[in-house]
VOFIMI-971979 format. One record per residue (C-alpha): x negated, z, y negated; residue number from 1; residue in one letter. Coordinates in Angstrom, 3 decimals, always signed. Layout:
<zases>
+----------+----------+----------+-----+--------+
!       px !       pz !       py ! num ! residu !
+----------+----------+----------+-----+--------+
!        X !        Z !        Y ! NUM !      A !
...
+----------+----------+----------+-----+--------+
</zases>
This chain:
<zases>
+----------+----------+----------+-----+--------+
!       px !       pz !       py ! num ! residu !
+----------+----------+----------+-----+--------+
!  +60.921 !   +1.447 !  +27.792 !   1 !      X !
!  +61.833 !   +2.225 !  +24.107 !   2 !      X !
!  +59.336 !   +5.098 !  +24.175 !   3 !      X !
!  +56.567 !   +2.766 !  +25.485 !   4 !      X !
!  +57.364 !   +0.197 !  +22.765 !   5 !      X !
!  +57.297 !   +2.879 !  +20.099 !   6 !      X !
!  +53.906 !   +4.250 !  +21.297 !   7 !      X !
!  +52.568 !   +0.705 !  +21.539 !   8 !      X !
!  +53.701 !   +0.156 !  +17.846 !   9 !      X !
!  +52.063 !   +3.349 !  +16.771 !  10 !      X !
!  +48.819 !   +2.438 !  +18.514 !  11 !      X !
!  +48.834 !   -1.005 !  +16.889 !  12 !      X !
!  +49.546 !   +0.543 !  +13.528 !  13 !      X !
!  +46.703 !   +3.047 !  +13.950 !  14 !      X !
!  +44.338 !   +0.253 !  +14.948 !  15 !      X !
!  +45.334 !   -1.723 !  +11.811 !  16 !      X !
!  +44.646 !   +1.254 !   +9.634 !  17 !      X !
!  +41.134 !   +1.616 !  +11.214 !  18 !      X !
!  +40.268 !   -1.993 !  +10.706 !  19 !      X !
!  +38.243 !   -2.668 !   +7.539 !  20 !      X !
!  +40.030 !   -4.596 !   +4.889 !  21 !      X !
!  +37.366 !   -5.438 !   +2.389 !  22 !      X !
!  +33.669 !   -6.380 !   +2.406 !  23 !      X !
!  +30.944 !   -7.166 !   -0.100 !  24 !      X !
!  +27.910 !   -9.432 !   +0.535 !  25 !      X !
!  +24.830 !   -7.173 !   +0.679 !  26 !      X !
!  +22.524 !  -10.208 !   +0.187 !  27 !      X !
!  +23.054 !  -13.987 !   +0.568 !  28 !      X !
!  +25.450 !  -14.398 !   +3.418 !  29 !      X !
!  +26.195 !  -17.611 !   +5.380 !  30 !      X !
!  +29.888 !  -18.339 !   +5.704 !  31 !      X !
!  +30.730 !  -20.427 !   +8.757 !  32 !      X !
!  +33.840 !  -22.227 !   +9.942 !  33 !      X !
!  +33.336 !  -20.804 !  +13.416 !  34 !      X !
!  +33.086 !  -17.166 !  +14.620 !  35 !      X !
!  +30.576 !  -18.154 !  +17.272 !  36 !      X !
!  +27.363 !  -17.612 !  +15.255 !  37 !      X !
!  +25.143 !  -17.850 !  +18.365 !  38 !      X !
!  +26.446 !  -21.343 !  +19.075 !  39 !      X !
!  +25.131 !  -22.365 !  +15.706 !  40 !      X !
!  +21.845 !  -20.366 !  +15.530 !  41 !      X !
!  +20.385 !  -21.039 !  +19.023 !  42 !      X !
!  +22.856 !  -23.422 !  +20.444 !  43 !      X !
!  +23.046 !  -23.668 !  +24.208 !  44 !      X !
!  +19.309 !  -23.087 !  +24.864 !  45 !      X !
!  +18.825 !  -20.339 !  +22.394 !  46 !      X !
!  +16.203 !  -22.097 !  +20.454 !  47 !      X !
!  +17.760 !  -25.086 !  +18.746 !  48 !      X !
!  +20.302 !  -25.420 !  +15.838 !  49 !      X !
!  +23.724 !  -26.947 !  +16.265 !  50 !      X !
!  +23.326 !  -30.087 !  +14.064 !  51 !      X !
!  +25.190 !  -33.288 !  +13.730 !  52 !      X !
!  +23.575 !  -36.681 !  +14.274 !  53 !      X !
!  +22.213 !  -36.595 !  +10.678 !  54 !      X !
!  +20.561 !  -33.173 !  +11.370 !  55 !      X !
!  +23.185 !  -31.235 !   +9.374 !  56 !      X !
!  +24.751 !  -27.802 !  +10.286 !  57 !      X !
!  +28.392 !  -28.770 !   +9.743 !  58 !      X !
!  +29.489 !  -25.265 !  +10.728 !  59 !      X !
!  +28.076 !  -23.940 !   +7.431 !  60 !      X !
!  +30.561 !  -23.881 !   +4.575 !  61 !      X !
!  +28.457 !  -22.236 !   +1.904 !  62 !      X !
!  +26.073 !  -19.289 !   +1.253 !  63 !      X !
!  +27.887 !  -16.400 !   -0.502 !  64 !      X !
!  +25.745 !  -14.879 !   -3.189 !  65 !      X !
!  +25.037 !  -11.088 !   -3.303 !  66 !      X !
!  +28.000 !   -9.121 !   -4.563 !  67 !      X !
!  +30.593 !  -11.725 !   -3.322 !  68 !      X !
!  +33.787 !   -9.906 !   -2.413 !  69 !      X !
!  +35.664 !  -10.679 !   +0.777 !  70 !      X !
!  +39.103 !   -9.855 !   +2.188 !  71 !      X !
!  +38.864 !   -9.198 !   +5.922 !  72 !      X !
!  +41.641 !  -11.011 !   +7.630 !  73 !      X !
!  +40.581 !  -10.129 !  +11.121 !  74 !      X !
!  +37.756 !   -8.578 !  +13.190 !  75 !      X !
!  +36.524 !  -10.771 !  +16.052 !  76 !      X !
!  +34.980 !   -8.696 !  +18.896 !  77 !      X !
!  +34.395 !  -11.523 !  +21.409 !  78 !      X !
!  +30.636 !  -11.658 !  +20.721 !  79 !      X !
!  +27.675 !   -9.299 !  +20.811 !  80 !      X !
!  +28.319 !   -8.223 !  +17.183 !  81 !      X !
!  +31.675 !   -8.031 !  +15.286 !  82 !      X !
!  +32.448 !  -11.051 !  +13.116 !  83 !      X !
!  +34.884 !  -10.952 !  +10.216 !  84 !      X !
!  +37.307 !  -13.679 !   +9.489 !  85 !      X !
!  +37.483 !  -13.599 !   +5.695 !  86 !      X !
!  +38.691 !  -15.151 !   +2.551 !  87 !      X !
!  +37.196 !  -15.057 !   -0.869 !  88 !      X !
!  +38.226 !  -16.014 !   -4.340 !  89 !      X !
!  +34.850 !  -17.710 !   -4.729 !  90 !      X !
!  +35.649 !  -20.213 !   -2.006 !  91 !      X !
!  +39.434 !  -20.711 !   -2.269 !  92 !      X !
!  +39.668 !  -23.942 !   -0.198 !  93 !      X !
!  +42.102 !  -24.634 !   +2.667 !  94 !      X !
!  +40.818 !  -24.219 !   +6.151 !  95 !      X !
!  +42.253 !  -25.058 !   +9.581 !  96 !      X !
!  +39.591 !  -22.956 !  +11.378 !  97 !      X !
!  +39.049 !  -20.039 !   +9.013 !  98 !      X !
!  +35.869 !  -18.700 !   +7.435 !  99 !      X !
!  +33.609 !  -16.181 !   +9.140 ! 100 !      X !
!  +30.740 !  -13.790 !   +8.252 ! 101 !      X !
!  +28.354 !  -11.740 !  +10.343 ! 102 !      X !
!  +29.348 !   -8.113 !   +9.937 ! 103 !      X !
!  +25.716 !   -6.996 !   +9.717 ! 104 !      X !
!  +25.331 !   -8.885 !   +6.440 ! 105 !      X !
!  +28.085 !   -7.211 !   +4.427 ! 106 !      X !
!  +29.039 !   -3.656 !   +3.500 ! 107 !      X !
!  +32.515 !   -2.313 !   +3.998 ! 108 !      X !
!  +34.643 !   -1.386 !   +0.997 ! 109 !      X !
!  +37.582 !   +1.052 !   +1.233 ! 110 !      X !
!  +39.446 !   -0.525 !   -1.664 ! 111 !      X !
!  +39.486 !   -4.037 !   -3.292 ! 112 !      X !
!  +35.955 !   -4.475 !   -4.616 ! 113 !      X !
!  +35.372 !   -6.031 !   -8.041 ! 114 !      X !
!  +34.488 !   -9.714 !   -8.109 ! 115 !      X !
!  +30.851 !  -10.639 !   -8.286 ! 116 !      X !
!  +29.590 !  -10.390 !  -11.876 ! 117 !      X !
!  +28.911 !  -13.896 !  -13.103 ! 118 !      X !
!  +27.111 !  -15.025 !  -16.175 ! 119 !      X !
!  +26.671 !  -18.690 !  -17.176 ! 120 !      X !
!  +23.048 !  -19.510 !  -17.920 ! 121 !      X !
!  +22.309 !  -21.469 !  -21.045 ! 122 !      X !
!  +21.853 !  -25.212 !  -20.889 ! 123 !      X !
!  +18.108 !  -25.196 !  -21.100 ! 124 !      X !
!  +17.866 !  -22.791 !  -18.187 ! 125 !      X !
!  +20.254 !  -24.751 !  -15.926 ! 126 !      X !
!  +18.423 !  -27.984 !  -16.641 ! 127 !      X !
!  +14.964 !  -26.292 !  -15.956 ! 128 !      X !
!  +16.280 !  -24.972 !  -12.650 ! 129 !      X !
!  +17.744 !  -28.388 !  -11.618 ! 130 !      X !
!  +14.398 !  -30.172 !  -12.272 ! 131 !      X !
!  +12.485 !  -27.470 !  -10.416 ! 132 !      X !
!  +14.566 !  -28.240 !   -7.301 ! 133 !      X !
!  +13.156 !  -31.827 !   -7.068 ! 134 !      X !
!  +11.844 !  -32.414 !   -3.600 ! 135 !      X !
!  +14.113 !  -29.920 !   -1.808 ! 136 !      X !
!  +15.665 !  -31.522 !   +1.210 ! 137 !      X !
!  +19.362 !  -31.955 !   +1.638 ! 138 !      X !
!  +21.154 !  -29.429 !   +3.832 ! 139 !      X !
!  +24.843 !  -29.454 !   +4.319 ! 140 !      X !
!  +26.585 !  -26.270 !   +3.066 ! 141 !      X !
!  +23.462 !  -24.754 !   +1.525 ! 142 !      X !
!  +23.226 !  -23.586 !   -2.075 ! 143 !      X !
!  +20.006 !  -21.476 !   -1.787 ! 144 !      X !
!  +16.893 !  -23.711 !   -1.612 ! 145 !      X !
!  +14.766 !  -20.917 !   -0.034 ! 146 !      X !
!  +17.412 !  -20.218 !   +2.510 ! 147 !      X !
!  +17.819 !  -16.882 !   +4.357 ! 148 !      X !
!  +14.663 !  -16.012 !   +6.237 ! 149 !      X !
!  +16.416 !  -12.939 !   +7.838 ! 150 !      X !
!  +18.511 !  -15.265 !  +10.020 ! 151 !      X !
!  +15.421 !  -15.537 !  +12.337 ! 152 !      X !
!  +15.621 !  -11.852 !  +12.866 ! 153 !      X !
!  +19.377 !  -11.587 !  +13.169 ! 154 !      X !
!  +19.437 !  -14.516 !  +15.602 ! 155 !      X !
!  +15.961 !  -14.683 !  +17.148 ! 156 !      X !
!  +15.063 !  -17.693 !  +19.322 ! 157 !      X !
!  +15.416 !  -17.041 !  +22.964 ! 158 !      X !
!  +12.574 !  -15.248 !  +24.747 ! 159 !      X !
!  +10.562 !  -15.258 !  +21.472 ! 160 !      X !
!   +9.804 !  -18.937 !  +21.829 ! 161 !      X !
!   +8.294 !  -20.725 !  +18.914 ! 162 !      X !
!  +10.338 !  -23.259 !  +17.036 ! 163 !      X !
!   +9.072 !  -26.216 !  +15.037 ! 164 !      X !
!   +9.129 !  -26.303 !  +11.194 ! 165 !      X !
!  +12.095 !  -28.585 !  +10.999 ! 166 !      X !
!  +14.184 !  -26.267 !  +13.210 ! 167 !      X !
!  +12.887 !  -23.236 !  +11.271 ! 168 !      X !
!  +14.162 !  -24.786 !   +7.949 ! 169 !      X !
!  +17.557 !  -25.534 !   +9.463 ! 170 !      X !
!  +17.752 !  -22.127 !  +11.128 ! 171 !      X !
!  +17.103 !  -20.333 !   +7.863 ! 172 !      X !
!  +19.311 !  -22.790 !   +5.932 ! 173 !      X !
!  +16.744 !  -23.972 !   +3.503 ! 174 !      X !
!  +17.851 !  -26.833 !   +1.299 ! 175 !      X !
!  +20.678 !  -27.802 !   -1.039 ! 176 !      X !
!  +23.659 !  -30.090 !   -0.812 ! 177 !      X !
!  +25.009 !  -31.983 !   -3.833 ! 178 !      X !
!  +27.350 !  -29.270 !   -5.213 ! 179 !      X !
!  +24.984 !  -26.610 !   -3.912 ! 180 !      X !
!  +22.295 !  -27.872 !   -6.329 ! 181 !      X !
!  +24.650 !  -27.185 !   -9.211 ! 182 !      X !
!  +25.942 !  -23.956 !   -7.755 ! 183 !      X !
!  +22.376 !  -22.520 !   -7.437 ! 184 !      X !
!  +21.358 !  -23.622 !  -10.912 ! 185 !      X !
!  +24.392 !  -21.980 !  -12.487 ! 186 !      X !
!  +24.135 !  -18.678 !  -10.493 ! 187 !      X !
!  +27.367 !  -19.484 !   -8.678 ! 188 !      X !
!  +29.375 !  -20.186 !  -11.895 ! 189 !      X !
!  +30.614 !  -23.622 !  -10.919 ! 190 !      X !
!  +33.021 !  -24.516 !   -8.085 ! 191 !      X !
!  +31.292 !  -24.937 !   -4.677 ! 192 !      X !
!  +33.270 !  -27.998 !   -3.650 ! 193 !      X !
!  +33.451 !  -31.539 !   -5.117 ! 194 !      X !
!  +37.255 !  -31.472 !   -4.502 ! 195 !      X !
!  +37.403 !  -28.845 !   -7.288 ! 196 !      X !
!  +34.717 !  -30.381 !   -9.427 ! 197 !      X !
!  +36.700 !  -33.605 !   -9.914 ! 198 !      X !
!  +39.086 !  -31.652 !  -12.207 ! 199 !      X !
!  +36.666 !  -29.061 !  -13.456 ! 200 !      X !
!  +36.121 !  -28.754 !  -17.276 ! 201 !      X !
!  +37.495 !  -31.533 !  -19.465 ! 202 !      X !
!  +37.552 !  -35.280 !  -19.009 ! 203 !      X !
!  +35.298 !  -37.833 !  -20.481 ! 204 !      X !
!  +37.041 !  -41.134 !  -21.160 ! 205 !      X !
!  +35.237 !  -43.844 !  -19.273 ! 206 !      X !
!  +38.109 !  -45.954 !  -17.979 ! 207 !      X !
!  +37.102 !  -49.616 !  -18.113 ! 208 !      X !
!  +33.553 !  -49.014 !  -19.439 ! 209 !      X !
!  +30.414 !  -50.589 !  -18.101 ! 210 !      X !
!  +27.121 !  -48.733 !  -17.601 ! 211 !      X !
!  +25.974 !  -49.139 !  -21.241 ! 212 !      X !
!  +29.328 !  -47.844 !  -22.502 ! 213 !      X !
!  +29.365 !  -44.851 !  -20.221 ! 214 !      X !
!  +25.817 !  -43.829 !  -21.231 ! 215 !      X !
!  +26.919 !  -43.542 !  -24.786 ! 216 !      X !
!  +29.693 !  -41.124 !  -23.890 ! 217 !      X !
!  +27.738 !  -38.630 !  -21.852 ! 218 !      X !
!  +26.191 !  -35.298 !  -22.698 ! 219 !      X !
!  +23.626 !  -33.101 !  -20.848 ! 220 !      X !
!  +25.083 !  -31.486 !  -17.743 ! 221 !      X !
!  +28.159 !  -33.758 !  -17.552 ! 222 !      X !
!  +29.137 !  -34.384 !  -13.922 ! 223 !      X !
!  +29.577 !  -37.786 !  -12.355 ! 224 !      X !
!  +31.799 !  -36.832 !   -9.495 ! 225 !      X !
!  +34.223 !  -37.931 !   -6.824 ! 226 !      X !
!  +35.555 !  -36.146 !   -3.701 ! 227 !      X !
!  +32.368 !  -36.201 !   -1.616 ! 228 !      X !
!  +29.558 !  -36.291 !   -4.056 ! 229 !      X !
!  +28.387 !  -35.115 !   -7.555 ! 230 !      X !
!  +25.545 !  -36.183 !   -9.778 ! 231 !      X !
!  +24.426 !  -34.238 !  -12.790 ! 232 !      X !
!  +23.333 !  -35.818 !  -16.011 ! 233 !      X !
!  +20.177 !  -34.389 !  -17.516 ! 234 !      X !
!  +19.949 !  -36.681 !  -20.616 ! 235 !      X !
!  +20.835 !  -40.262 !  -21.544 ! 236 !      X !
!  +17.926 !  -41.491 !  -19.484 ! 237 !      X !
!  +18.196 !  -39.465 !  -16.237 ! 238 !      X !
!  +20.437 !  -37.804 !  -13.691 ! 239 !      X !
!  +19.686 !  -35.576 !  -10.757 ! 240 !      X !
!  +21.373 !  -35.288 !   -7.330 ! 241 !      X !
!  +20.910 !  -34.058 !   -3.902 ! 242 !      X !
!  +21.815 !  -36.893 !   -1.517 ! 243 !      X !
!  +22.046 !  -37.029 !   +2.284 ! 244 !      X !
!  +20.302 !  -40.078 !   +3.751 ! 245 !      X !
!  +20.306 !  -40.069 !   +7.578 ! 246 !      X !
!  +17.341 !  -42.330 !   +7.604 ! 247 !      X !
!  +15.339 !  -39.846 !   +5.404 ! 248 !      X !
!  +14.172 !  -42.440 !   +2.971 ! 249 !      X !
!  +15.840 !  -40.925 !   -0.165 ! 250 !      X !
!  +17.011 !  -37.584 !   +1.310 ! 251 !      X !
!  +17.271 !  -34.495 !   -0.824 ! 252 !      X !
!  +16.941 !  -33.669 !   -4.603 ! 253 !      X !
!  +15.661 !  -36.454 !   -6.771 ! 254 !      X !
!  +15.839 !  -37.649 !  -10.334 ! 255 !      X !
!  +17.131 !  -41.162 !  -10.952 ! 256 !      X !
!  +17.410 !  -43.450 !  -13.971 ! 257 !      X !
!  +20.910 !  -42.879 !  -15.364 ! 258 !      X !
!  +21.744 !  -46.470 !  -16.326 ! 259 !      X !
!  +20.466 !  -47.865 !  -13.018 ! 260 !      X !
!  +22.411 !  -45.281 !  -11.052 ! 261 !      X !
!  +25.647 !  -46.119 !  -12.938 ! 262 !      X !
!  +25.185 !  -49.842 !  -12.304 ! 263 !      X !
!  +24.861 !  -49.181 !   -8.602 ! 264 !      X !
!  +27.825 !  -46.922 !   -8.601 ! 265 !      X !
!  +30.039 !  -49.416 !  -10.568 ! 266 !      X !
!  +29.412 !  -51.973 !   -7.879 ! 267 !      X !
!  +31.425 !  -49.815 !   -5.456 ! 268 !      X !
!  +33.537 !  -47.419 !   -7.541 ! 269 !      X !
!  +35.842 !  -47.634 !  -10.562 ! 270 !      X !
!  +35.330 !  -45.462 !  -13.657 ! 271 !      X !
!  +38.444 !  -43.249 !  -14.195 ! 272 !      X !
!  +39.574 !  -40.812 !  -16.825 ! 273 !      X !
!  +41.398 !  -38.683 !  -14.288 ! 274 !      X !
!  +40.599 !  -38.613 !  -10.558 ! 275 !      X !
!  +43.964 !  -37.554 !   -9.108 ! 276 !      X !
!  +46.661 !  -40.231 !   -8.876 ! 277 !      X !
!  +44.272 !  -43.101 !   -9.547 ! 278 !      X !
!  +41.695 !  -42.949 !   -6.762 ! 279 !      X !
!  +42.645 !  -43.997 !   -3.176 ! 280 !      X !
!  +41.154 !  -45.471 !   -0.105 ! 281 !      X !
!  +41.813 !  -48.943 !   -1.609 ! 282 !      X !
!  +40.440 !  -48.061 !   -5.113 ! 283 !      X !
!  +37.403 !  -45.921 !   -4.956 ! 284 !      X !
!  +36.918 !  -44.122 !   -8.282 ! 285 !      X !
!  +34.732 !  -41.619 !  -10.044 ! 286 !      X !
!  +35.170 !  -39.447 !  -13.100 ! 287 !      X !
!  +32.884 !  -37.674 !  -15.545 ! 288 !      X !
!  +33.647 !  -34.017 !  -16.276 ! 289 !      X !
!  +32.252 !  -31.944 !  -19.198 ! 290 !      X !
!  +32.161 !  -28.262 !  -18.621 ! 291 !      X !
!  +29.078 !  -26.584 !  -20.280 ! 292 !      X !
!  +29.470 !  -25.496 !  -23.973 ! 293 !      X !
!  +25.761 !  -26.216 !  -24.694 ! 294 !      X !
!  +24.012 !  -28.399 !  -27.260 ! 295 !      X !
!  +25.311 !  -32.007 !  -27.457 ! 296 !      X !
!  +23.795 !  -35.234 !  -28.416 ! 297 !      X !
!  +24.566 !  -36.441 !  -31.935 ! 298 !      X !
!  +26.544 !  -39.669 !  -32.227 ! 299 !      X !
!  +24.306 !  -42.708 !  -31.769 ! 300 !      X !
!  +21.242 !  -40.770 !  -30.541 ! 301 !      X !
!  +19.552 !  -41.353 !  -27.192 ! 302 !      X !
+----------+----------+----------+-----+--------+
</zases>
């Protein structure tokens, strides 16, 4: 019995040594919260996407950019292709289900790979990218407006059946969610989750101010944010956001009048200097965070 246990331990140890430990995104890589990719890309009939009632792929966490480094926690072999359960410094958020990538979309590394090289674009470039995204529809978890066309080849519809344009856009993950709009425009410099954006950068003091007062405090690329949504200030007249609207009336990336948007927001939420410790289910709040070291408005200018 002891010998059997020893051999079993050696076999397990050898298997662990053969299991890859690190991976790097070869191109854009969807990171899901389920290892069953086929249940998402194809669903039960092999030609529909697994979407929620608002048409959103809730299994998608984010799209890792090329060069993103992963630590492989486990190799799942229950499906037609190996799936890796991973963690990444670029998405350091708690998960009860884990994060998963398709093994075909990453390359294995024998030693800890360097983190993806990041470079913060200048303010003008970011604003130009944001504005160019106007009209892009909202897609939960996506931070790549053109999506990943290769997903149709990796997960082809059953029996070569044609799919409609709406399904094609979801299948290839075309679109941007609210923090994904910012993430794409900054080349993945900013946090990918509003729970991190509420404390990102430095605070802008807005506690007790009305819309007019807040407008006088803001600068280009300041973030109006709470856990669940972020809006990005373009100038003292406009902001931009990607918003989910299940009715489709105001869905996706659009530019809004800053003062009008603030007035609507103030009808439901309280302006706070710091989000943590002040916002609760009883007192809904929002903060403004300043993070980009770009050109600022001069005092008193519009």
